[in-house]
N, C-alpha and C positions, 0 to 999 in steps of 0.2 A: 540625848535628843527628841522634843516632844514631836510628834507626828501631827499634820493637819490631814484635814479630808480634800481631796479633790475640789469638790465645791468650793471651798476657802482659797485654793490657789488660783480659781479660774480666777475670781476675784480680779485680780492683780492683775494690772496691764503694765506690759514693759513695752518699750519701744526703742527707736534709736534717735539719741539728740547728739547735734552739734554746737559744742562749746563755741559761740562767737564773740564773746566777751569773760575774764578773768582777773579777780584783784584780790589782793591780801586786805584782809579788815582788819583794820589796825585798832581794832579796840578787842582784840583775839591774836591767841599766839599762830593759832590752828587753824585758821577759817579761811578758804575762799569763796568769793562770790563770784558765780557763775552765770552769765546769759546764756542759756542753750536753746536753740531753733530747733522745732520739730514740725515743722513743716506746715501743713494746715492744719493744725493744735496750736499754734502762735511759739511765742518764745515766752519761757519760763525764766526764775529764778532760783538757782538753787544754789545751797548754801553745803559744803562740807568739810571735815576736820580732817585735810590733806597736805596740807601746806609743807609738813617736815618732809613731804614726799614729792610732790609737784607744784610746782613756781608757776605763777600764774601764764607766765609767756609763754611755757613749756605745753600750757592745755587749749592753746587758741587752735582752733578748725580741729580739734580731737573730735573724732564721733566715739559714744559709747554708749551702753544700755542704764535706762534707766524706768523707774517705777513712776509713771506718770501719774495715776489717779488715787496716791497719799493724799491726806487730807494736809493742806498749807500749814506749817509750825511757824510761828514768830521766831525770828532769830534777830537778836541786837536790834529791834525797832520793825523788820522787814519781816515779809513772808517767803518761805524756802518750799516753791511749789511741786518739789518733784525730788528725786532721790537716785544718785548716780550709785551706780555697780562699781565696788571693790572687795578686793581680797587679801585676807592677811597671813603672813607668813609666820612660823614659829619665831624667828628672828623678828619678827615687831614690824617687818619691811610691809609696806603698802603697796599691791597694785592695781591699778583702776582695767575694768575691762572692757578694753578699747579694739576695734574691728580689724579683723583682718584683708577682708574685704571691703570696698566701696558702695558699700549698702544707700539708699534715698534715707534721707533722715524722716522722721515720723513710720518709719517702718514698723510693722509690728512687731515682737519677738515671741516667741514660743516656744 
């Protein structure tokens, strides 16, 4: 595993976001397009390849941790403006990192 300096890690901004819209993209087998509310930072579009494990209707109103200062990436003609946190297990299952307490959207994660 490559190690990074603390200064590099400190550049990454993590925030709590709430998924307010989610839909499967017809152009992809695995992509879900989400609209995520970050409070004062606004609403951002986020794409994630999680359709195999999460249906769009199951994502609505969930709060998760996102990287919000990542450079936007064009996916199927639209910009993905943040990145959601997920973990994968040895059996190739995927789990989103969801909150166990109700923190305000836009909260900083440290």
